[in-house]
C-alpha positions as CSV (number, residue, x, y, z in Angstrom):
1,M,85.1,30.4,125.2
2,Y,88.5,30.7,123.9
3,Q,90.3,34.1,123.9
4,P,93.1,34.8,121.6
5,S,95.8,37.0,122.9
6,F,97.4,39.5,120.0
7,T,98.4,43.2,119.7
8,I,96.7,45.3,116.9
9,T,100.0,46.9,115.4
10,N,100.3,49.6,112.8
11,K,101.6,46.8,110.1
12,I,98.3,44.7,111.0
13,V,96.0,47.7,110.6
14,R,98.1,48.7,107.2
15,N,97.4,45.2,106.1
16,I,93.7,45.2,107.0
17,G,93.5,48.5,104.9
18,A,95.0,47.1,102.1
19,I,92.6,44.1,102.1
20,D,89.4,46.1,102.7
21,A,90.5,48.6,99.6
22,A,91.2,45.6,97.1
23,K,88.0,43.9,98.4
24,E,86.2,47.3,97.5
25,V,87.5,47.2,94.0
26,I,87.1,43.3,93.5
27,E,83.4,43.2,94.8
28,H,82.4,46.0,92.5
29,A,84.2,45.7,89.3
30,P,81.3,44.9,86.7
31,L,83.1,41.6,85.6
32,L,81.9,39.8,82.1
33,P,80.9,36.2,83.1
34,Y,83.7,34.7,81.1
35,W,86.3,36.8,83.7
36,E,84.1,35.7,86.6
37,K,84.3,32.2,86.0
38,K,88.1,32.4,84.9
39,F,89.1,33.9,88.3
40,Q,87.0,31.5,90.2
41,E,88.5,28.4,88.2
42,E,91.9,29.8,88.7
43,A,91.5,30.2,92.5
44,L,90.0,26.5,92.9
45,L,93.1,25.2,91.0
46,R,95.3,27.2,93.0
47,T,93.7,26.6,96.5
48,T,93.3,22.6,95.5
49,H,97.2,22.3,94.1
50,Y,98.8,24.4,97.0
51,G,96.6,23.3,99.8
52,T,97.5,19.5,99.1
53,H,101.2,20.1,97.8
54,I,102.3,21.8,101.3
55,E,101.3,18.5,102.9
56,G,103.7,16.6,100.3
57,N,101.4,16.1,97.5
58,E,103.7,15.1,94.6
59,L,101.2,16.1,91.7
60,S,102.0,18.9,89.5
61,I,99.6,21.9,88.8
62,T,99.0,20.7,85.2
63,Q,98.0,17.2,86.7
64,V,95.7,18.6,89.3
65,Q,93.8,20.6,86.4
66,K,93.5,17.5,84.4
67,I,92.2,16.2,87.6
68,I,89.6,19.0,88.1
69,D,88.7,18.5,84.3
70,G,87.9,15.0,85.2
71,E,90.8,13.4,83.3
72,R,92.8,10.6,84.5
73,V,96.3,11.3,85.3
74,V,99.1,8.7,85.9
75,A,100.2,9.4,89.6
76,R,100.1,7.7,93.1
77,E,96.5,7.0,93.9
78,R,96.8,8.5,97.3
79,D,97.9,11.9,95.6
80,V,95.1,11.8,93.4
81,Q,92.5,11.2,96.2
82,E,93.8,14.0,98.4
83,V,93.4,16.3,95.3
84,I,89.8,15.2,94.6
85,N,89.0,15.3,98.3
86,Y,90.1,18.9,98.7
87,R,88.6,20.1,95.3
88,K,85.2,18.7,96.8
89,I,85.7,20.8,99.9
90,I,86.4,24.1,98.4
91,E,83.6,23.8,96.0
92,S,81.1,22.7,98.3
93,M,82.1,25.5,100.9
94,A,81.8,28.0,98.0
95,E,78.5,26.9,96.9
96,D,77.0,26.9,100.5
97,T,77.8,29.5,103.2
98,T,74.8,28.7,105.3
99,E,76.1,25.7,107.3
100,T,76.7,26.2,110.9
101,I,80.2,25.6,112.0
102,D,79.9,23.2,114.8
103,E,81.4,19.7,115.6
104,D,79.2,18.0,113.1
105,F,80.4,20.4,110.5
106,I,84.0,20.0,111.5
107,L,84.0,16.1,111.5
108,K,82.3,16.0,108.1
109,L,85.0,18.3,106.6
110,H,87.3,15.9,108.0
111,K,85.7,12.9,106.9
112,T,85.8,14.4,103.2
113,V,89.3,15.4,103.3
114,V,90.8,12.0,104.2
115,H,88.2,9.8,102.3
116,G,90.1,6.8,100.7
117,V,93.2,8.1,102.3
118,L,92.6,7.5,105.9
119,D,91.3,4.7,107.5
120,E,87.5,5.1,107.4
121,A,87.2,4.3,111.5
122,L,89.5,7.3,111.8
123,A,87.8,9.5,109.4
124,G,85.4,12.0,111.1
125,A,86.7,11.2,114.5
126,Y,89.1,12.8,117.1
127,R,92.3,11.3,117.5
128,K,92.4,8.7,120.9
129,K,96.4,9.0,120.5
130,E,99.2,11.5,121.7
131,V,100.9,12.9,118.6
132,V,104.1,15.2,118.1
133,I,104.9,17.3,115.4
134,R,108.7,16.8,114.4
135,N,111.0,19.0,111.8
136,S,111.1,17.6,108.8
137,I,114.6,18.1,107.9
138,T,116.1,17.3,111.6
139,G,113.3,15.3,112.9
140,D,113.4,17.2,116.0
141,I,110.1,17.7,118.1
142,S,108.9,21.0,117.1
143,F,105.5,21.1,118.8
144,R,103.5,18.7,121.3
145,P,99.6,19.3,120.7
146,P,97.5,18.6,123.5
147,K,96.8,15.5,124.9
148,S,94.1,13.5,123.1
149,I,91.6,13.7,126.1
150,E,91.7,17.3,125.9
151,V,90.6,17.7,122.2
152,P,86.9,17.5,122.7
153,W,86.8,20.4,125.2
154,Q,89.3,22.4,123.4
155,M,87.5,22.1,120.3
156,K,84.4,22.7,121.9
157,D,86.0,26.2,123.1
158,L,87.0,27.1,119.8
159,L,83.6,26.7,118.2
160,L,82.3,28.7,121.1
161,F,84.7,31.3,119.8
162,I,83.9,31.1,116.2
163,A,80.1,31.3,116.7
164,G,80.4,34.2,119.6
165,E,83.1,36.2,118.5
166,K,81.3,39.3,116.7
167,E,83.4,42.1,117.0
168,M,87.0,41.0,115.4
169,H,87.6,42.1,112.0
170,P,87.0,38.8,109.8
171,V,90.7,38.5,108.5
172,L,91.7,38.5,112.2
173,K,89.2,36.0,112.9
174,A,89.9,33.8,110.2
175,G,93.6,33.6,111.3
176,V,93.0,32.9,114.7
177,V,90.7,30.1,113.9
178,H,93.5,29.0,111.6
179,Y,96.2,28.6,114.2
180,E,94.0,27.5,117.2
181,F,92.7,24.6,114.8
182,V,96.2,23.5,114.0
183,R,97.5,23.6,117.5
184,I,94.9,21.6,119.0
185,H,95.5,18.8,116.1
186,P,92.2,17.0,116.8
187,F,93.1,14.3,114.2
188,L,95.4,11.9,113.4
189,D,96.0,13.2,109.8
190,G,94.6,16.0,107.5
191,N,94.6,18.8,110.3
192,G,96.7,21.0,107.8
193,R,94.0,20.9,105.1
194,V,90.8,21.2,107.4
195,G,92.4,24.1,109.4
196,R,93.0,26.0,106.4
197,A,89.8,25.0,104.9
198,L,88.0,26.2,108.0
199,S,89.8,29.3,108.1
200,T,88.4,30.2,104.5
201,Y,85.1,29.0,105.5
202,V,84.9,31.8,108.3
203,L,86.2,34.3,105.9
204,F,83.2,33.3,103.3
205,K,80.5,33.3,106.3
206,E,81.9,36.7,107.5
207,G,81.3,38.4,104.0
208,Y,84.8,37.9,103.0
209,D,84.3,35.4,100.1
210,I,85.3,38.1,97.7
211,R,83.6,36.4,94.7
212,Q,85.8,33.3,95.8
213,F,88.7,34.7,93.6
214,F,91.5,34.3,96.1
215,S,93.8,31.4,97.2
216,L,95.8,31.6,100.5
217,E,97.2,28.4,100.1
218,E,99.4,29.1,97.2
219,H,101.3,31.9,99.5
220,F,101.6,29.2,102.2
221,D,103.2,26.8,99.8
222,R,105.5,29.2,97.9
223,D,107.3,29.9,101.2
224,P,106.6,27.1,103.5
225,V,109.2,28.3,105.8
226,A,107.5,31.6,106.5
227,Y,104.0,29.9,107.1
228,Y,105.5,27.3,109.7
229,T,108.0,29.9,111.3
230,A,104.8,32.0,111.8
231,L,102.8,29.1,113.4
232,Q,105.8,28.3,115.7
233,S,106.0,32.0,116.7
234,V,102.9,31.5,118.9
235,Q,104.3,28.9,121.0
236,E,107.6,30.6,121.2
237,N,106.1,33.9,122.5
238,K,104.2,32.0,125.3
239,G,100.7,32.0,123.5
240,D,100.9,35.5,121.8
241,L,99.5,35.5,118.2
242,T,100.8,38.9,117.0
243,Q,103.4,37.5,114.7
244,W,101.1,35.1,113.2
245,V,98.2,37.3,112.8
246,T,100.6,39.8,111.1
247,Y,101.6,37.0,109.0
248,F,98.1,35.8,107.8
249,S,96.7,39.4,107.2
250,E,100.1,40.0,105.3
251,V,99.3,37.1,102.9
252,M,96.0,38.0,102.6
253,A,96.8,41.4,101.5
254,A,99.2,40.4,99.0
255,E,96.6,38.0,97.6
256,L,94.0,40.6,97.0
257,V,96.3,43.2,96.1
258,K,97.6,40.7,93.1
259,I,93.7,40.1,92.0
260,K,92.9,43.8,92.2
261,T,96.0,44.5,89.8
262,Q,94.7,41.8,87.5
263,I,91.5,43.3,87.5
264,D,92.9,46.8,86.7
265,S,94.9,45.5,83.9
266,I,91.7,44.2,82.3
267,S,90.0,47.4,82.7
268,I,90.0,50.1,79.8
269,D,92.4,53.1,80.2
270,S,91.3,55.8,82.7
271,K,90.1,58.2,80.5
272,L,87.5,55.8,79.2
273,K,86.5,54.7,82.8
274,Q,85.9,58.2,83.6
275,K,83.8,58.7,80.3
276,L,81.6,55.6,81.4
277,G,81.3,56.3,84.7
278,G,83.5,53.2,85.9
279,P,85.5,50.4,85.1
280,V,84.4,48.4,82.1
281,M,85.6,44.6,82.1
282,L,86.5,43.2,78.6
283,S,87.0,39.6,77.1
284,E,90.2,38.6,76.1
285,R,89.3,39.3,72.4
286,Q,87.8,42.7,73.2
287,I,91.2,43.6,74.7
288,K,92.9,42.2,71.7
289,V,90.8,44.5,69.3
290,I,91.6,47.5,71.3
291,E,95.5,46.9,71.4
292,Y,95.2,46.3,67.8
293,I,93.3,49.6,67.2
294,H,96.2,51.3,69.6
295,K,98.8,50.0,67.2
296,V,97.2,50.5,63.8
297,G,94.5,53.0,64.1
298,Y,91.6,50.7,63.2
299,F,90.2,47.7,62.8
300,E,88.2,46.0,59.7
301,N,86.5,43.0,58.8
302,K,89.6,41.4,56.4
303,M,91.4,41.5,59.5
304,F,89.1,39.0,61.4
305,S,90.6,35.9,60.2
306,S,94.4,36.7,60.7
307,T,93.6,38.2,64.4
308,F,91.4,35.5,65.4
309,P,92.0,32.4,63.3
310,M,89.9,29.9,65.3
311,V,86.9,32.2,65.9
312,S,83.7,32.5,63.8
313,E,82.9,35.9,61.9
314,D,79.9,36.4,63.7
315,T,81.5,35.9,67.2
316,V,83.9,38.5,66.7
317,L,81.2,41.0,65.2
318,R,79.3,40.5,68.3
319,E,82.2,41.5,70.4
320,L,82.7,44.7,68.2
321,Q,78.9,45.6,68.5
322,D,79.2,45.2,72.4
323,L,82.2,47.7,72.2
324,V,80.4,50.0,70.6
325,K,77.1,49.6,72.5
326,K,79.4,50.5,75.1
327,G,80.9,53.8,73.7
328,I,84.2,52.2,73.5
329,L,84.6,51.9,69.5
330,K,82.6,53.5,67.0
331,K,82.2,52.5,63.1
332,Q,83.2,54.4,60.2
333,G,82.0,53.4,56.8
334,K,79.2,51.1,55.5
335,T,79.0,47.4,54.6
336,K,82.4,45.6,53.8
337,G,84.4,48.6,53.8
338,V,83.4,49.4,57.8
339,K,86.0,50.4,59.9
340,Y,86.2,50.5,64.0
341,V,88.1,53.0,65.8
342,M,88.2,54.3,69.1
343,A,85.4,56.6,70.2
344,Q,86.6,60.2,71.0
């Protein structure tokens, strides 16, 4: 079985601490269905866009959103197909985390990722040729993956590691899987996408799906130099993964802390949290009402149309009644003269 080599540094410990603290908040935040869906949809969009963009896909994030929504875009056919394929992979992994990570799973993953992009005879099949990885700027060879004859047994070793490693922290395990898959480079094309998807699935299966709110791909693509430098550091350090694992855990910590901050910003203020026994998640309209009351002092029926011009009065009333039920607002007056103010 494959045995990775790295040192647990103070920085890695801090990253893992930040990850687990943010995970606790995110997983226990009582989100309304609107926000749950919104966070998941945004994560899917970011993962699909940045996960293909880092490989040279030229579509904008707006175009990717249109494809996800089922709309047609005028673009290179290969780019569109790559986005469709990667979205399908991410959605299927999120829906079912019970699949065993074995060779059949890996080959199926690859077949989906390169569908309509790579020759069907090469889809879902380990490479039979030798390949080299070149620097996209200088053209110099930056890495030589194992010979094709070594791919099957090295993949077998990696799969044994995934199945057998039970003690390693899930984030570190996912980082190791990410690197080792990319190093083996088992396919002629699509290795980056499959490797990143595989490491995400490892996180999901190890209990770190974190409501499927996160996207590591965005961080990789935002600073590709840092991403590839961290990957190449393993070879430069004679197989030691410390620098890579540090980077991977740092990226995940940054992503989860960002999501935690977003969730905190949706929550009502700390006094109300304490009064109600924990965070209460509000819809965008409810947040707008509370902000209005903080500014003006109250909210009343005649303000409905100007504050929410495209929303029915019944919908606004339901939002207000929910805030009253939660103990956040209280009603003053009767019938059309009713006002809503902050509960004391």
